[in-house]
Each structure stands twice: as structure tokens, then as C-alpha cells.
C-alpha positions as a printed Julia matrix, in Angstrom:
350×3 Matrix{Float64}:
  -6.6   -140.29   -7.78
  -7.6   -139.24  -11.29
 -10.62  -137.28  -10.13
  -8.56  -135.62   -7.42
  -5.81  -134.82   -9.97
  -8.27  -133.17  -12.36
  -9.88  -131.28   -9.49
  -6.48  -129.93   -8.48
  -5.64  -129.01  -12.07
  -8.99  -127.25  -12.41
  -8.39  -125.3    -9.22
  -4.84  -124.42  -10.35
  -6.11  -123.32  -13.77
  -8.83  -121.2   -12.17
  -6.28  -119.59   -9.86
  -3.9   -118.84  -12.73
  -6.76  -117.46  -14.83
  -7.8   -115.17  -11.96
  -4.21  -113.98  -11.51
  -3.79  -113.33  -15.22
  -7.11  -111.49  -15.36
  -6.11  -109.37  -12.37
  -2.75  -108.58  -13.98
  -4.48  -107.66  -17.23
  -6.83  -105.32  -15.37
  -3.89  -103.68  -13.67
  -2.11  -103.25  -16.99
  -5.19  -101.65  -18.51
  -5.24   -98.75  -16.06
  -6.0    -95.58  -17.98
  -4.51   -92.22  -17.08
  -5.93   -88.98  -18.44
  -4.57   -85.44  -18.55
  -6.63   -82.25  -18.34
  -5.27   -78.74  -18.72
  -6.64   -75.22  -18.78
  -6.28   -71.63  -17.65
  -7.17   -70.29  -14.22
  -6.14   -67.64  -11.7
  -3.85   -65.91  -14.22
  -1.91   -69.12  -14.83
  -2.52   -72.7   -15.97
  -3.67   -75.93  -14.34
  -2.68   -79.5   -15.2
  -4.33   -82.65  -13.87
  -3.16   -86.22  -14.38
  -5.25   -89.03  -12.93
  -6.28   -92.66  -13.22
  -9.53   -92.45  -15.17
 -10.87   -96.0   -15.1
 -14.63   -95.91  -14.49
 -14.56   -92.1   -14.32
 -16.64   -89.72  -16.42
 -13.87   -87.39  -17.55
 -16.33   -84.81  -18.87
 -18.22   -84.78  -15.59
 -14.98   -84.42  -13.66
 -13.81   -81.61  -15.94
 -17.11   -79.81  -15.36
 -16.74   -80.07  -11.59
 -13.13   -78.84  -11.74
 -14.03   -75.91  -14.0
 -16.91   -74.86  -11.78
 -14.77   -75.04   -8.62
 -11.97   -72.97  -10.14
 -14.44   -70.37  -11.4
 -16.0    -70.17   -7.94
 -12.62   -69.68   -6.24
 -11.72   -66.97   -8.76
 -15.0    -65.16   -8.18
 -14.42   -65.23   -4.45
 -10.71   -64.48   -4.12
  -9.41   -62.72   -7.24
  -8.31   -59.09   -7.01
  -8.65   -58.83  -10.8
 -12.42   -59.45  -10.85
 -14.1    -56.15   -9.86
 -17.05   -57.73   -8.06
 -15.17   -60.58   -6.39
 -15.85   -61.19   -2.73
 -12.37   -59.94   -1.77
 -12.78   -56.74   -3.81
 -16.16   -56.04   -2.23
 -14.42   -56.13    1.14
 -11.52   -54.04   -0.16
 -13.97   -51.37   -1.36
 -15.44   -50.85    2.12
 -14.7    -47.42    3.58
 -16.25   -48.02    7.0
 -15.88   -50.44    9.9
 -18.7    -52.73    8.75
 -18.1    -56.4     9.6
 -18.12   -58.02    6.18
 -19.45   -61.6     6.13
 -17.4    -64.04    4.05
 -18.31   -67.31    2.35
 -17.15   -70.55    3.96
 -14.39   -71.0     1.37
 -12.88   -67.52    1.69
 -13.22   -67.62    5.46
 -11.24   -70.86    5.65
  -8.41   -69.25    3.64
  -8.5    -66.05    5.71
  -8.28   -67.96    9.0
  -5.35   -70.0     7.66
  -3.65   -66.78    6.5
  -4.03   -65.26    9.95
  -2.62   -68.44   11.53
   0.45   -68.37    9.26
   0.86   -64.62    9.88
   1.24   -65.28   13.6
   3.39   -68.41   13.11
   5.86   -66.46   10.96
   5.81   -63.28   13.06
   4.24   -61.3    10.23
   6.4    -62.55    7.35
   3.24   -63.78    5.61
   0.81   -60.88    5.38
  -2.26   -60.75    3.13
  -2.59   -56.96    3.59
   0.77   -56.11    1.96
  -0.95   -55.32   -1.37
  -0.51   -51.5    -1.24
   3.25   -51.9    -0.92
   3.39   -54.48   -3.74
   1.37   -52.18   -5.97
   3.51   -49.14   -5.21
   6.73   -51.03   -5.9
   5.28   -51.92   -9.3
   4.87   -55.68   -8.93
   1.1    -55.76   -9.21
   0.95   -54.67  -12.82
   1.91   -56.01  -16.24
   4.72   -53.46  -16.48
   6.91   -52.42  -13.56
   7.14   -48.7   -13.02
  10.81   -49.08  -11.94
  10.5    -46.1    -9.62
  11.75   -46.43   -6.07
   9.32   -44.76   -3.62
  10.55   -42.2    -1.14
  11.04   -43.34    2.45
   8.16   -41.12    3.58
   5.84   -42.81    1.11
   6.83   -46.29    2.32
   6.24   -45.24    5.95
   2.79   -43.91    5.03
   1.84   -47.06    3.14
   2.91   -49.26    6.07
   0.14   -47.66    8.11
  -2.3    -49.53    5.88
  -0.54   -52.88    6.22
  -0.82   -55.53    8.93
  -3.07   -58.56    9.35
  -3.42   -57.63   13.02
  -5.46   -54.61   11.81
  -8.14   -56.97   10.49
 -10.75   -57.65   13.17
 -11.92   -61.25   12.96
 -15.39   -62.01   14.31
 -15.38   -65.82   14.42
 -18.99   -66.16   15.51
 -20.24   -63.93   12.72
 -17.65   -65.23   10.21
 -16.93   -61.64    9.27
 -14.04   -59.15    9.28
 -13.92   -55.41    9.84
 -11.11   -52.94    9.14
  -9.15   -50.89   11.63
  -8.75   -48.29    8.84
 -10.52   -47.8     5.49
  -7.27   -48.18    3.52
  -6.79   -51.82    4.53
  -7.11   -54.32    1.68
  -6.68   -58.07    1.32
  -4.74   -59.93   -1.37
  -4.83   -63.75   -1.31
  -2.56   -64.35   -4.31
   0.09   -66.05   -2.15
  -2.3    -68.63   -0.71
  -5.32   -68.97   -3.04
  -3.58   -71.19   -5.61
  -2.58   -73.6    -2.86
  -6.17   -73.65   -1.62
  -7.37   -74.34   -5.17
  -4.96   -77.27   -5.48
  -6.37   -78.77   -2.28
  -9.93   -78.27   -3.49
  -9.3    -79.96   -6.83
  -7.66   -82.83   -4.94
 -10.85   -83.07   -2.85
 -12.88   -83.31   -6.05
 -10.66   -86.17   -7.2
 -11.43   -87.96   -3.93
 -15.16   -87.33   -4.41
 -14.91   -89.06   -7.79
 -13.18   -91.96   -5.98
  -9.91   -91.29   -7.82
  -6.99   -92.37   -5.64
  -4.11   -91.86   -8.09
  -3.79   -88.26   -9.23
  -1.5    -85.25   -9.62
  -2.86   -81.69   -9.39
  -0.78   -78.68  -10.43
  -1.79   -75.01  -10.58
   0.84   -72.44  -11.45
   3.63   -74.67  -10.16
   1.95   -75.56   -6.86
   1.52   -79.33   -6.86
  -0.22   -82.11   -4.94
   0.11   -85.82   -5.6
  -1.74   -88.86   -4.27
  -1.16   -92.53   -4.93
   1.0    -93.55   -7.9
   1.56   -92.68  -11.54
   0.87   -94.82  -14.6
   3.97   -96.91  -13.93
   3.04   -97.63  -10.32
   5.65   -95.27   -8.83
   5.07   -92.29   -6.52
   4.71   -89.12   -8.56
   8.05   -87.61   -9.66
   8.21   -83.82   -9.31
  11.0    -81.7   -10.78
  12.14   -78.88   -8.51
  13.94   -76.02  -10.19
  17.52   -75.85   -9.01
  19.23   -72.74  -10.43
  22.86   -73.35  -11.33
  25.66   -70.81  -11.66
  24.57   -68.22  -14.16
  21.06   -67.72  -12.74
  19.31   -68.46  -16.05
  20.57   -72.04  -16.22
  18.54   -74.7   -14.47
  19.08   -78.22  -13.31
  16.36   -80.54  -12.11
  16.08   -81.98   -8.66
  13.57   -84.84   -8.54
  11.46   -85.62   -5.48
   8.97   -88.43   -4.96
   5.62   -86.95   -4.03
   2.95   -89.28   -2.71
   0.1    -88.16   -0.47
   1.84   -84.8    -0.13
   2.21   -81.41   -1.8
   4.99   -78.98   -2.71
   5.21   -75.24   -3.36
   8.13   -73.1    -4.53
   8.8    -69.37   -4.28
  11.77   -67.52   -5.74
  12.98   -64.07   -6.76
  15.84   -64.83   -9.15
  13.66   -64.04  -12.18
  11.2    -61.4   -10.94
  13.0    -58.16  -10.13
  14.02   -54.8   -11.55
  17.14   -52.68  -11.32
  17.54   -48.94  -10.77
  20.98   -47.34  -10.89
  22.6    -50.75  -10.56
  20.58   -51.74   -7.48
  18.49   -54.89   -7.72
  14.97   -54.88   -6.23
  13.24   -58.21   -5.62
   9.51   -58.69   -6.17
   9.21   -60.05   -2.61
   8.27   -57.31   -0.15
   9.12   -57.57    3.54
   6.02   -56.33    5.42
   8.19   -55.37    8.4
  10.27   -52.86    6.41
   8.03   -52.04    3.47
  10.98   -52.65    1.14
  11.96   -55.57   -1.1
  14.0    -58.25    0.66
  17.77   -57.81    0.69
  18.94   -61.22    1.96
  20.51   -63.85   -0.28
  17.8    -66.54   -0.22
  16.66   -66.69   -3.85
  14.42   -69.77   -3.92
  12.62   -71.97   -1.43
  10.58   -75.16   -1.85
   8.5    -76.58    0.98
   6.56   -79.83    1.3
   3.38   -80.03    3.37
   0.21   -82.18    3.3
  -1.85   -79.01    2.7
  -0.86   -77.15   -0.44
  -2.56   -74.05    0.94
  -0.07   -74.04    3.81
   2.85   -75.0     1.54
   2.0    -72.09   -0.76
   1.85   -69.57    2.08
   4.93   -70.95    3.84
   6.98   -70.66    0.64
   6.12   -66.96    0.42
   6.81   -66.4     4.11
  10.18   -68.15    3.87
  11.15   -65.94    0.94
  10.7    -63.02    3.33
  12.29   -64.66    6.36
  15.58   -65.57    4.71
  18.0    -68.47    4.93
  18.68   -68.82    8.67
  15.18   -68.04    9.96
  13.66   -70.46    7.46
  15.93   -73.29    8.57
  15.05   -72.64   12.21
  11.32   -72.51   11.46
  11.45   -75.71    9.37
  13.28   -77.54   12.15
  10.79   -76.36   14.76
   7.76   -77.31   12.65
   9.3    -80.42   11.02
   8.9    -79.18    7.45
  10.88   -80.57    4.49
  12.59   -77.61    2.75
  14.97   -77.01   -0.14
  16.77   -73.64   -0.26
  18.88   -71.86   -2.85
  20.97   -68.84   -1.83
  23.16   -66.48   -3.81
  26.54   -65.55   -2.36
  28.59   -63.27   -4.61
  26.82   -64.63   -7.71
  27.53   -68.19   -6.64
  24.45   -70.28   -5.99
  24.47   -72.89   -3.24
  21.72   -75.22   -2.12
  20.51   -76.74    1.12
  18.01   -79.54    1.71
  17.18   -80.54    5.27
  17.04   -84.19    6.29
  13.28   -84.44    5.78
  13.56   -83.13    2.23
  16.58   -85.31    1.43
  14.52   -88.41    2.17
  12.24   -87.49   -0.75
  14.95   -86.85   -3.34
  15.44   -89.6    -5.92
  18.12   -90.29   -8.51
  16.85   -88.94  -11.88
  18.24   -92.05  -13.6
  15.87   -94.12  -11.52
  12.87   -91.88  -12.16
   9.87   -93.37  -13.92
   6.77   -91.76  -15.32
   5.52   -88.3   -14.48
């Protein structure tokens, strides 16, 4: 009996010791934050860093972001996109695997949204003054808009899938990936996290965000979505739980100019060549791919309130919309998005 009793006590002690050790290990989880500049904005990474070489990870992230910039930026003269944009003939320009993946996704979303998302709309954006540090605040003549529209339309890009190259229907066609490249970069940095065997992380670039696993406190990542209140410049925070998912937001309530009392949004409708006139001022969309979330958010800003709701229902996308009716802001979250909203008083961690 005594030997058996001591054997049991030894086993119990060993079990308790193992449990306490395991708990201690869990409590010692280290989370690290990295920040920097990229793509004309900033990036912020938060991740569980146990057994991770932070410097090695930072090097991999920096290199990936520099590569994406060199491929897709319209501000780097010799970027891959600008080399294509400079072509004045119908040569089929061969793209890298990374840029090709983004271009194919952009074409897919263009067709899904009936042209609301269009990577060739750059000439119109530039003419309306939203592609420069200072807006020119000059409304183009109707004839000028009509002329510029002749150089816009993803359908005018000829995709050769076997050759992984694209040719132009006209020399004036250009590509601008600013509404999808940040989302792609978020996905790529998330892939790097996975390569480093990091399962708990949050990646954010210029407001586009992807989360996986849990935060330091063991909860799904908490993401604040801007919710403009009455008075436009006031904000409230809507909190969503983001785990193994991503979110992107697009809005025009800050970026616009006025001429003779008329307000012009920075969002251009490719179908008309003019800034949007509907009352949808902000849209947030959740999708496993941040590249798609990023592009969808831009497309929805063009499509407007009703069309966006219909599209989201058809494609089962969680969305949060803000519209302005007579200077009164109202919000809408569909059922899929509502399931992800949490009470801010119950929020923990990031």
C-alpha cells in the first residue's frame, strides 16, 4: 500500500509539474512588433516571436516589399509596370510571376464587377488631379473626358496566358495597380510569416489588414473599423474579430475637392469617366485574400450602396457600409459581417 501510495503521489506530482511547466511556457509567449515605410504608406506587423529570428524575418519582409515596389509601383521610373506603360507598340510584354498573378486577379475582379474595378483608369485619375501631391481642382471638359475614356478599359489589354504576357490595343493604355498591390503585399507578408512557422500574427499595410491565430492574450485579433459619425470628421470605432481572415476599407469622405460648391470624390467611375455621385462614402469588406478584399473595396466604392449589397449577397462577402443622406450618416452591416462584430467593452489585446 505504501509503495503504491508513493508511486501514485509521484505520478500526480509529475503530472502537476508538467501542467505547470506547460502553463509557464504558454505565459512566456513573446510578441514582437515591426514597423516601417513601404508603397507610399506604412506597414505594421505583430507576431508571436518565440524561437524566431526577428532580424532574419525583418530582412525577408523588407526584401519582399522592395521587390513588390520595384515590380508594381508607378512612382519608380524603371518598375516593371512602368516599362509596360512606356510601350508604344503592340509588343506582348512578359511579366514576372508576381505581377502576373496580380494582373490575372485584377482582370477576374474587373469581369466580376462589370468593370467597376479597372486597373487602366489611371489617365482619368491623373486628369482629375488625384494622382499628385496637390489637386489641380480643375474640372475637365466633357470632350476631354470622352477622349480619355478611349484609353481606359481592362478589356483592351490582351492577355496571352501561355506566354504570360500582355499587349495593348492602343499605345495610350497604362496600368495602375495601386488599388490591389497593397492587398497582394499583405498576403505575401502573411506567407512569409507562415514560412517562418509563425501561426499567430497580424499584418497591416496602409490600413489593409490580415490576421491569423490569436493575439498575446489568446483572443482573435481585434480590428477597429472606422465608423464616421454625424459631422464627417468625427469617428467612432467598430470592433471586429479577425482570425484567419483579412479586411480592407475604402472611403471618399476625406479625399475630395470642391469647385463652385460642387463636391468631387477621388473615386472615379470608369463607366462615366467622372467621380462617383452616389451616397456610399465608406465600405469595408472581409475576405480570406487581402488582395481580393483590397480590390473589392475599391470596386464597391464605385458600385454604390445597392449594387454592393447585391454583389455581397451573391458572393457571400461580409460587408460594412456607410452612406451619406443629406449630411446624415447611416451604416449597414450584413449578417456575415455582424457575426464578426464584438462589444468593445469585451475587447482584449490588439
